[in-house]
N, CA, C and O of each residue as an XYZ file, in Angstrom:
312
protein
N      -0.291     16.657     27.974
C      -0.961     15.855     26.907
C      -2.231     16.660     26.231
O      -2.936     17.586     26.633
N      -2.204     16.028     25.248
C      -2.714     16.987     23.875
C      -4.466     16.707     24.439
O      -4.839     16.193     25.494
N      -5.122     17.145     23.535
C      -6.521     17.558     23.585
C      -7.137     15.837     23.005
O      -8.152     15.234     23.354
N      -6.311     15.530     22.255
C      -7.268     14.650     21.257
C      -6.993     13.187     23.072
O      -7.776     12.674     23.871
N      -5.717     13.144     22.893
C      -5.694     12.295     24.068
C      -6.241     12.317     25.432
O      -6.230     11.352     26.196
N      -6.620     13.239     25.633
C      -7.702     13.760     26.592
C      -9.038     13.082     27.017
O      -9.557     12.386     27.889
N      -9.343     13.966     25.414
C     -10.969     13.170     25.407
C     -10.760     11.930     24.680
O     -11.803     11.803     24.039
N     -10.065     11.020     24.434
C      -9.815      9.307     24.298
C      -9.768      8.944     25.679
O     -10.549      8.031     25.947
N      -8.999      9.436     26.775
C      -8.608      8.717     28.200
C     -10.519      9.311     28.529
O     -11.224      8.323     28.732
N     -11.191     10.445     28.582
C     -12.467     10.494     28.846
C     -13.587      9.511     28.595
O     -14.369      8.946     29.361
N     -13.407      9.481     27.162
C     -14.049      8.214     26.353
C     -14.328      7.111     27.301
O     -15.355      6.694     27.837
N     -12.707      6.678     27.344
C     -12.632      4.970     28.097
C     -12.963      5.320     29.319
O     -13.527      4.315     29.752
N     -12.963      6.081     30.109
C     -13.483      6.452     31.565
C     -15.034      6.140     31.646
O     -15.594      5.272     32.316
N     -15.792      7.449     30.450
C     -17.245      7.053     30.531
C     -17.633      5.778     29.963
O     -18.762      5.401     30.274
N     -17.070      5.156     29.330
C     -17.191      3.729     29.432
C     -17.009      2.489     30.179
O     -17.599      1.411     30.112
N     -15.812      3.006     31.084
C     -15.316      1.933     32.050
C     -16.820      2.276     33.461
O     -17.327      1.433     34.201
N     -17.059      3.380     33.397
C     -18.136      3.966     34.370
C     -19.463      3.085     34.318
O     -20.203      2.602     35.174
N     -19.428      3.096     32.966
C     -20.947      2.665     32.386
C     -20.839      0.774     32.725
O     -21.734      0.110     33.248
N     -19.604      0.298     32.289
C     -19.808     -1.216     32.828
C     -19.468     -1.926     34.274
O     -19.514     -3.110     34.609
N     -19.038     -0.502     35.138
C     -18.201     -0.715     36.450
C     -19.576     -1.150     37.127
O     -20.690     -0.841     36.702
N     -19.300     -1.940     38.279
C     -20.321     -2.051     39.664
C     -20.825     -1.089     40.356
O     -20.444      0.003     39.934
N     -21.531     -1.029     41.253
C     -22.011     -0.256     42.392
C     -20.473      0.581     42.810
O     -19.876      1.632     42.578
N     -20.330     -0.741     43.611
C     -18.665     -0.087     44.393
C     -17.715      0.617     43.687
O     -17.028      1.526     44.154
N     -17.661     -0.003     42.033
C     -16.267      0.612     41.841
C     -16.992      2.482     41.528
O     -16.396      3.542     41.719
N     -18.475      2.261     40.988
C     -19.028      3.823     41.081
C     -18.856      5.075     42.379
O     -18.652      6.289     42.364
N     -19.038      4.158     43.334
C     -19.071      4.600     44.729
C     -17.823      5.251     44.687
O     -17.712      6.468     44.834
N     -16.677      4.320     44.451
C     -15.300      4.963     44.983
C     -14.888      5.655     43.659
O     -14.023      6.508     43.858
N     -15.225      5.541     42.501
C     -14.898      6.869     41.815
C     -15.741      8.509     42.080
O     -15.289      9.598     41.728
N     -16.897      8.286     42.709
C     -17.826      9.577     43.041
C     -16.670      9.924     44.184
O     -16.112     11.013     44.317
N     -16.469      8.827     44.909
C     -15.781      9.525     46.322
C     -14.495     10.033     46.052
O     -14.018     10.863     46.826
N     -13.568      9.472     44.589
C     -12.560     10.165     44.441
C     -12.696     11.537     43.863
O     -11.888     12.460     43.959
N     -13.535     11.527     43.415
C     -14.117     13.146     42.612
C     -14.474     14.202     43.920
O     -14.228     15.400     44.059
N     -14.991     13.467     44.587
C     -15.381     14.507     45.680
C     -14.082     14.709     46.683
O     -14.151     15.535     47.592
N     -13.150     14.085     46.518
C     -11.907     14.469     47.324
C     -10.914     15.697     46.528
O     -10.309     16.622     47.071
N     -10.994     15.300     44.854
C     -10.556     16.242     44.431
C     -11.315     17.508     44.442
O     -10.616     18.519     44.513
N     -12.735     17.690     44.382
C     -13.202     18.725     44.347
C     -12.871     19.884     45.682
O     -12.662     21.096     45.638
N     -12.939     18.720     47.084
C     -12.914     19.528     48.268
C     -11.115     20.129     48.300
O     -10.988     21.324     48.566
N     -10.122     19.511     48.099
C      -8.863     20.001     47.706
C      -8.702     21.300     46.877
O      -8.284     22.398     47.245
N      -9.096     20.934     45.788
C      -9.333     22.180     45.265
C      -9.921     23.209     45.329
O      -9.628     24.112     44.545
N     -10.993     23.383     46.350
C     -11.728     24.487     47.153
C     -10.464     25.123     48.071
O     -10.025     26.271     48.132
N     -10.086     23.936     48.727
C      -8.933     24.315     49.770
C      -7.773     25.042     49.458
O      -7.074     25.823     50.105
N      -7.715     24.410     47.811
C      -5.973     25.168     47.455
C      -6.592     26.377     47.147
O      -5.753     27.257     47.339
N      -7.858     26.957     46.685
C      -8.572     28.241     46.212
C      -8.427     28.876     47.189
O      -7.500     29.673     47.049
N      -9.004     28.935     48.360
C      -8.784     29.290     49.810
C      -7.503     29.843     49.747
O      -7.259     31.044     49.629
N      -6.680     28.921     49.831
C      -5.241     29.128     50.426
C      -4.411     30.043     49.486
O      -3.520     30.694     50.032
N      -4.605     30.200     47.954
C      -4.416     31.142     47.598
C      -4.681     32.432     47.442
O      -3.869     33.297     47.113
N      -6.179     32.615     47.751
C      -6.321     33.224     47.696
C      -5.966     34.594     49.349
O      -5.707     35.796     49.407
N      -6.107     33.800     50.089
C      -5.319     34.266     51.662
C      -3.781     34.628     51.240
O      -3.250     35.552     51.857
N      -3.125     34.034     50.348
C      -1.733     34.476     50.558
C      -1.681     35.854     49.450
O      -0.928     36.825     49.519
N      -2.646     35.591     48.527
C      -2.629     37.047     47.756
C      -3.446     38.047     48.581
O      -2.791     39.070     48.383
N      -4.315     38.351     49.265
C      -4.895     38.831     50.223
C      -3.300     39.154     51.039
O      -2.473     39.881     50.489
N      -3.070     38.601     52.201
C      -1.263     39.205     52.754
C      -0.737     39.210     52.021
O      -0.402     38.228     52.684
N       0.074     39.310     50.784
C       0.759     39.711     49.916
C       0.705     41.005     49.680
O       1.631     41.789     49.886
N      -0.724     41.366     49.099
C      -1.065     42.746     48.906
C      -1.303     43.673     50.410
O      -1.020     44.868     50.493
N      -1.746     43.036     51.288
C      -1.410     44.062     52.517
C      -0.334     44.342     52.906
O      -0.226     45.417     53.497
N       0.983     43.409     52.709
C       2.524     43.930     52.972
C       2.814     44.608     51.937
O       3.597     45.498     52.270
N       2.528     44.649     50.610
C       2.929     45.494     49.753
C       2.125     47.348     50.337
O       2.569     48.478     50.130
N       1.550     47.144     50.674
C       0.486     48.455     51.118
C       0.922     48.506     52.077
O       0.349     49.422     52.668
N       1.947     47.888     52.944
C       2.003     48.525     54.114
C       1.332     48.282     55.461
O       1.575     48.810     56.546
N       0.345     47.270     55.104
C      -0.708     47.482     56.209
C      -0.380     46.445     57.495
O      -0.948     46.484     58.586
N       0.884     45.330     57.015
C       1.216     44.555     57.583
C       3.039     44.141     57.604
O       3.804     44.010     56.648
N       3.302     44.016     59.077
C       4.739     43.942     58.717
C       5.131     42.833     59.540
O       4.877     42.479     60.691
N       5.834     42.390     58.586
C       6.638     40.922     58.603
C       7.213     40.719     60.062
O       7.739     41.634     60.695
N       7.057     39.385     60.548
C       7.923     39.018     61.503
C       9.359     37.996     61.019
O       9.073     37.358     60.006
N      10.793     37.720     61.515
C      11.039     36.855     61.269
C      10.593     35.576     62.700
O       9.689     35.690     63.528
N      11.348     34.726     62.588
C      11.115     33.416     63.057
C      11.639     33.684     64.457
O      11.178     33.182     65.482
N      12.447     34.359     64.397
C      13.076     34.414     65.865
C      12.000     35.406     66.838
O      11.556     35.094     67.943
N      11.752     36.588     66.131
C      10.950     37.600     66.426
C       9.438     36.964     67.037
O       8.841     37.282     68.065
N       9.108     36.039     66.082
C       7.711     35.993     66.651
C       7.794     34.730     67.439
O       6.628     34.451     67.720
N       8.563     33.865     67.915
C       8.925     32.917     68.517
C       9.220     33.940     70.405
O       8.803     33.600     71.513
N       9.864     34.879     70.109
C       9.914     35.893     71.317
C       8.568     36.457     71.834
O       8.207     36.524     73.009
N       7.795     36.910     70.560
C       6.369     37.586     71.432
C       5.451     35.858     71.494
O       4.390     35.770     72.112
N       5.690     35.384     71.213
C       4.824     33.814     71.697
C       5.440     33.633     73.264
O       4.590     33.305     74.092
N       6.656     33.790     73.705
C       7.282     33.312     74.818
C       6.819     34.613     75.765
O       6.576     34.490     76.966
N       6.757     35.558     75.223
C       6.435     36.923     76.322
C       4.596     36.557     76.460
O       3.894     36.564     77.471
N       4.304     36.323     75.334
C       2.328     36.089     75.542
C       2.335     34.543     76.912
O       1.595     34.582     77.895
N       3.027     33.697     76.715
C       2.573     32.567     77.405
C       2.699     32.885     78.886
O       1.863     32.684     79.768
N       4.324     33.605     79.018
C       4.367     34.111     80.391
C       3.366     34.640     81.286
O       3.681     35.003     82.420
């Protein structure tokens, strides 16, 4: 999407919000809240992945295959 189209969409959305009833405005706020929370979770996930990759590259952790992990879990359950 180009900048001009984006500005036009935002302008129309703001005009729509100004005309909207309370229920619609509350729904929009709820959607924005969900989007913000999802964005924070995605950022936290990405940071954790980056940290783990860095630890792996530095040799701080040793990755396990799925079968190795399953064997360890079974061993601890016993």
